[in-house]
N, C-alpha and C positions, 0 to 999 in steps of 0.2 A: 134131866138128861145130862150126860157128861159132855163137857166142852173144855176148850182152852182159851185163855184170855191174856191180853197184855197187862191187865189191871189198869188202874187209872194213871194217866200220865199227862203232864203239861207240855205243850209245845210253845216255846217263847216266841216273841215277835222277831227278834234278830237271830240270825244264824252266824254267818261270818260277815262282819261289818263291811260294807253297808247293806248287805243282802238280808232279806227277810224270808221266813219260812212260808212258802205259798202253796204247798201241796203235801199230801201224804200218799205214798205208794204202797200198795199191798201186792206182794209177789207170791204166787202159788207155784210150786214146782211139783210135777208128777213124775217120779222116777219109775213108775210101774209100767206094765204092758197093757193096762186097761184104763178106760176113762174113769176118773175119780170125781166125786162131787163134794163140795163144801157149802155149808150155810154159815152166814155170819150176820152180826148186828153191829152197827157203828153207833156209839153214844158220844154226845158232845155237850159241853157246857160252855157258854160264852165267857170271855174274859172281862175284866173290869169291874167285878162285883166287890164291894168293900169287905174287909175281913169281918167274920162273924155273921155275914148275911148268906142265907142259903140260896143257891143258884139253880133254877130249873134246868132239867136235862132234856135234850132233844135226842130221840132215837131215829135212826135211819135204817130201813124204811119206817115210817110212823107206825104202821101195823104190820107185824110179820117179820120176815128176815130176807136177806139177799141170798141168792144161790148162784153158784158157778159150777160149770163142768170143765175139767181140765183134761185135755187129750193126753194119751200116753206119751211119755218122754217129751213133754212140753212144759213151758213156763207161761203163766198168764199174769199180766199186769192189770191191776185195777187202780184208778186214780180217785182220791177222795179230797174234796175241798169243803170248807165250812163257810158259815155266813159272816164270819168276822173279817177284819182287815189287818194284816194279811190273812188269806183264806185258811191257813193251817193253825193260826193262833188260837189257843184255848185249851180246854181240858178234854181229853179223849179216853175212850176205852173201846177195844175191839175184841169181840168174842166169836169163836169159830167152833163148829161141830160138823159131823159127817164123817167122811173118809179122811180123818185127820186126828192126831193125838199128840201128846207131848214127845213121844219117842219117834224119831224119824225112821220109820220102817219102810222097807222096800215097797210095800203095798199101801202106803199112806202118803198123803200130801204133806209137803213142808210149806210153811208160810213165814213171811217176813214183813214187818211193817216199818216203814222208814219215812220220817218227816224231813223236809228240806226245801232247798231253793231250786226252782225250775231252771232248766237249761234251755235257752231259746224259747221255742214255742211248746216245749215239753213233748212227751211226758217224762223224759229223763231228768234226773236231778243233777245240778251242777255241784251242789254241796249237800251232804246229809247232815242232820243235826245229831251228834253223838248221844245227847241226852234223850232223844226221841227216836231211837233206833231199836227195834225189837227183833233180833234174829230168833229163829224157831226155839233155840235152847233157852231163851229167857221167858217163854210163855209159862203160865201156871195153870194147874187144873182148876176147873170151875164146875159148879152144878147150876144149870139154868132150867127155866120152865119155858118150853117152846110154845108160843102163842101166835096165832095169825097165819096167813099164807106164806109160802116160799115164793119170792118174786125174783125172776132172773135179773141179773145186773143189766142195765140198759146197753144197747148196742154202742160200741165205742168205748165201753169200760170206764165211764166216768160217773161217779156218785157225788152229788151235791147235797150236803146235810142242811 
């Protein structure tokens, strides 16, 4: 199945000293006049593994994929946190498919993935991390094999890996 992905990227501990990266935001924008749907998988590998040692990967959800419906002319924010400390620290990959592709067309969703430092109680970011920011134009094409059920993102829009 055709998809788009960030590719693998690392979110460092520190953002703008003394602040740490504590969340990743996914923004979906629907410029069309109809509800659009996207499916996605979040992959994470924990930090702190010595060089030359292979690190197991965690997929979220464990079986299947997340799904979201974005209303016409709306933006949807999904917050992602990981099991490390700070919660965004580690190696990540986000893969999306559905009503989305690399070209930002009028009838397709746009997506952006941004790691950073939470502002207050969130979900807004006080600082984004320039090295862990993926506007739609930086995504690359991918081929994936869809397995398992499509699971709606939990109410409140927060995913913990």
